[in-house]
C-alpha positions as CSV (number, residue, x, y, z in Angstrom):
1,X,-16.4,16.3,4.9
2,X,-18.7,13.9,6.7
3,X,-17.1,14.4,10.1
4,X,-17.7,18.2,9.9
5,X,-21.2,17.6,8.7
6,X,-21.9,15.3,11.7
7,X,-20.6,17.9,14.1
8,X,-23.0,20.5,12.5
9,X,-25.8,18.0,12.8
10,X,-25.2,17.8,16.5
11,X,-25.2,21.6,16.8
12,X,-28.6,22.0,15.0
13,X,-31.7,21.6,17.1
14,X,-33.5,19.6,14.4
15,X,-32.1,17.9,11.4
16,X,-33.9,16.1,8.6
17,X,-31.8,13.0,8.0
18,X,-33.9,11.2,5.4
19,X,-35.4,12.4,2.2
20,X,-38.8,11.0,1.0
21,X,-40.3,14.5,0.5
22,X,-43.6,12.9,-0.6
23,X,-44.1,11.3,2.9
24,X,-45.3,13.1,6.0
25,X,-43.2,13.0,9.2
26,X,-43.4,9.9,11.3
27,X,-42.7,9.8,15.1
28,X,-39.9,7.5,16.2
29,X,-42.2,5.7,18.6
30,X,-44.4,4.7,15.7
31,X,-41.4,3.4,13.8
32,X,-40.1,1.3,16.7
33,X,-43.5,-0.3,17.1
34,X,-43.8,-1.1,13.3
35,X,-42.7,-4.2,11.5
36,X,-39.9,-3.9,8.9
37,X,-39.4,-3.2,6.1
38,X,-41.1,0.2,5.9
39,X,-40.2,3.6,4.4
40,X,-40.5,6.7,6.5
41,X,-39.6,10.3,6.6
42,X,-38.5,11.5,10.1
43,X,-37.6,14.7,11.8
44,X,-35.2,14.1,14.7
45,X,-32.1,15.2,16.6
46,X,-28.8,13.4,16.3
47,X,-27.9,12.5,19.8
48,X,-24.7,10.5,19.2
49,X,-22.8,8.8,16.4
50,X,-20.2,6.0,16.5
51,X,-17.3,5.7,15.8
52,X,-16.2,9.2,16.7
53,X,-13.2,9.0,14.2
54,X,-14.1,8.5,10.6
55,X,-11.2,6.2,9.8
56,X,-12.5,3.7,12.4
57,X,-15.7,3.4,10.3
58,X,-13.9,1.4,7.6
59,X,-13.9,-2.3,8.1
60,X,-13.3,-5.4,6.0
61,X,-16.3,-7.6,5.1
62,X,-16.5,-11.1,3.7
63,X,-19.6,-11.6,1.6
64,X,-19.3,-15.4,2.0
65,X,-19.2,-15.9,5.8
66,X,-20.6,-12.3,6.4
67,X,-17.8,-11.6,8.9
68,X,-16.5,-8.1,9.7
69,X,-13.0,-7.4,10.8
70,X,-10.7,-4.4,11.5
71,X,-8.4,-3.3,8.8
72,X,-4.9,-4.4,9.9
73,X,-2.6,-1.5,10.6
74,X,0.8,-0.7,9.2
75,X,2.7,-2.3,12.1
76,X,0.9,-5.7,11.6
77,X,2.0,-5.8,7.9
78,X,5.6,-4.7,8.8
79,X,5.8,-7.4,11.5
80,X,4.8,-10.1,9.0
81,X,7.2,-8.8,6.4
82,X,10.1,-8.8,8.9
83,X,9.2,-12.4,9.9
84,X,9.4,-13.6,6.3
85,X,12.6,-11.7,5.5
86,X,14.6,-14.0,7.8
87,X,14.4,-16.9,5.3
88,X,16.6,-16.7,2.2
89,X,14.9,-17.0,-1.2
90,X,15.1,-20.5,-2.8
91,X,17.3,-20.1,-5.9
92,X,15.7,-23.3,-7.4
93,X,12.4,-21.3,-7.8
94,X,14.0,-18.5,-9.8
95,X,13.6,-17.8,-13.6
96,X,10.8,-20.1,-14.6
97,X,8.9,-20.1,-17.9
98,X,6.4,-17.4,-16.7
99,X,8.6,-15.1,-14.5
100,X,12.1,-13.7,-14.5
101,X,13.9,-13.3,-11.2
102,X,16.4,-10.8,-9.8
103,X,18.1,-11.0,-6.4
104,X,20.4,-8.7,-4.4
105,X,21.8,-8.4,-0.9
106,X,21.2,-5.2,1.1
107,X,24.1,-3.2,2.4
108,X,22.8,-2.7,5.9
109,X,24.4,-4.3,8.9
110,X,22.0,-7.2,9.2
111,X,22.1,-8.1,5.5
112,X,18.9,-9.3,3.8
113,X,18.5,-11.1,0.5
114,X,15.7,-9.8,-1.6
115,X,14.2,-11.4,-4.7
116,X,11.8,-9.9,-7.2
117,X,10.0,-12.1,-9.7
118,X,8.7,-10.3,-12.8
119,X,5.8,-12.1,-14.4
120,X,6.3,-12.3,-18.2
121,X,3.7,-12.3,-21.0
122,X,4.5,-14.2,-24.2
123,X,7.9,-14.9,-22.7
124,X,8.6,-11.1,-22.7
125,X,8.8,-8.6,-19.8
126,X,6.1,-6.0,-20.0
127,X,6.3,-2.3,-19.2
128,X,6.5,-1.7,-15.4
129,X,3.0,-0.1,-15.3
130,X,1.5,-3.3,-16.8
131,X,3.6,-5.8,-14.8
132,X,2.8,-7.9,-11.8
133,X,5.8,-8.7,-9.5
134,X,6.2,-11.1,-6.6
135,X,8.6,-9.9,-3.8
136,X,10.5,-11.9,-1.3
137,X,12.3,-10.4,1.7
138,X,11.2,-6.8,1.2
139,X,10.5,-4.3,4.0
140,X,7.3,-2.2,4.1
141,X,9.2,0.8,2.8
142,X,10.6,-1.2,-0.1
143,X,7.2,-2.7,-1.0
144,X,5.6,0.7,-1.1
145,X,8.3,2.0,-3.4
146,X,7.6,-0.9,-5.8
147,X,3.9,-0.2,-5.8
148,X,4.6,3.2,-7.2
149,X,6.5,1.7,-10.1
150,X,4.7,-1.6,-11.0
151,X,1.0,-2.3,-11.6
152,X,0.6,-5.0,-8.9
153,X,2.8,-6.3,-6.1
154,X,2.4,-9.6,-4.2
155,X,4.5,-10.3,-1.1
156,X,5.6,-14.0,-1.2
157,X,8.0,-16.4,0.4
158,X,9.8,-19.6,-0.8
159,X,8.9,-23.1,0.0
160,X,10.8,-26.2,-1.3
161,X,8.4,-26.5,-4.3
162,X,6.9,-23.1,-5.0
163,X,6.4,-19.5,-4.0
164,X,3.5,-18.9,-1.6
165,X,1.5,-16.1,-0.1
166,X,2.3,-14.8,3.4
167,X,0.0,-15.0,6.4
168,X,-3.4,-13.6,5.3
169,X,-3.2,-11.1,8.1
170,X,-1.1,-9.3,5.5
171,X,-2.5,-8.0,2.2
172,X,-2.1,-10.7,-0.5
173,X,-1.9,-8.0,-3.2
174,X,-1.0,-4.3,-3.4
175,X,-2.2,-2.2,-6.3
176,X,-1.3,1.5,-6.3
177,X,-2.1,2.7,-2.8
178,X,-4.8,0.0,-2.1
179,X,-4.1,-3.1,-0.1
180,X,-6.3,-6.2,-0.8
181,X,-7.0,-8.7,1.9
182,X,-8.4,-12.3,1.9
183,X,-10.7,-13.9,4.4
184,X,-8.8,-16.3,6.7
185,X,-11.8,-18.4,7.2
186,X,-13.0,-18.8,3.7
187,X,-9.8,-18.8,1.7
188,X,-7.8,-21.8,0.6
189,X,-4.5,-20.3,-0.6
190,X,-2.9,-21.9,-3.7
191,X,0.7,-21.8,-4.9
192,X,1.8,-18.8,-7.0
193,X,2.2,-21.0,-10.1
194,X,-1.6,-20.7,-10.5
195,X,-1.0,-17.1,-11.6
196,X,0.6,-18.4,-14.8
197,X,-2.9,-19.0,-16.2
198,X,-3.5,-15.2,-16.1
199,X,-0.1,-14.4,-17.5
200,X,-1.0,-16.7,-20.5
201,X,-4.1,-14.6,-21.3
202,X,-4.0,-12.4,-24.5
203,X,-4.1,-9.2,-22.4
204,X,-3.5,-9.8,-18.7
205,X,-5.4,-7.2,-16.8
206,X,-4.2,-8.3,-13.4
207,X,-7.6,-7.4,-11.8
208,X,-7.7,-8.2,-8.0
209,X,-10.8,-10.3,-8.3
210,X,-9.3,-12.5,-11.0
211,X,-6.0,-12.8,-9.0
212,X,-7.9,-13.7,-5.9
213,X,-9.9,-16.4,-7.7
214,X,-6.9,-18.2,-9.2
215,X,-5.0,-18.0,-5.8
216,X,-8.0,-19.5,-3.9
217,X,-8.6,-16.2,-2.0
218,X,-12.0,-15.1,-0.8
219,X,-11.6,-11.3,-1.3
220,X,-12.5,-9.0,1.5
221,X,-14.3,-5.8,0.6
222,X,-13.8,-2.5,2.3
223,X,-17.1,-1.3,3.9
224,X,-18.2,1.9,5.7
225,X,-20.1,1.4,8.9
226,X,-21.6,3.9,11.3
227,X,-24.3,3.9,14.0
228,X,-26.5,7.0,14.7
229,X,-28.8,7.4,17.7
230,X,-31.7,9.6,16.7
231,X,-34.2,11.1,19.1
232,X,-37.5,13.0,19.1
233,X,-40.2,13.8,21.7
234,X,-41.5,10.2,21.5
235,X,-38.4,8.1,21.7
236,X,-35.1,7.1,20.3
237,X,-33.9,5.0,17.4
238,X,-30.6,3.5,16.4
239,X,-29.8,3.8,12.7
240,X,-27.0,1.9,11.0
241,X,-25.2,2.8,7.8
242,X,-23.5,0.0,5.9
243,X,-22.1,0.6,2.4
244,X,-19.3,-0.5,0.1
């Protein structure tokens, strides 16, 4: 557990934070006065680390524009889903050559119409664990139930001509318990009919990178970022950890 490890690091008077056993120890003052890149072995105290809570270390990174952003929380996704649930699915977009559609109306007081579009392969429905579905009008709870049953879930809404992705503040794809996001700045979302090219493949794998590509989405990657402040008798040094 990294958080527990970091707490122990703060309790110890001296902690070796880097390896390089073949190198002798270098003072922090020497490092700060040297040009990069260099490789050092240090002996230092950990004064502080940020963020204090580990879950805050996870960000979304776009490799194209190099931007970093916070991972949207559950409430953001729920709000976007509720906004799209107000519009009824367009029946003219149901049951095409590459997907089969099912609709029903909820029994709650404020009735909602939900549509699920099951993408076919060779004009046949696949086993649920191999199937990509597109969902209109579903709530967060309903979406999560569907991710446990089907391989991939894409929340969509109807236009006059085609199904389209929701606001990119929402995940464009859910696979298992992982939410996949696209960069708002670098993406040019395309209509869902572009997915038919993957459905036509001999063995559709429904990999997020391939789905993102055909839908014009620049896929954001989850990254882990932390900042450590290290000190010894000669000075202090900020160390940054950035990893996929």
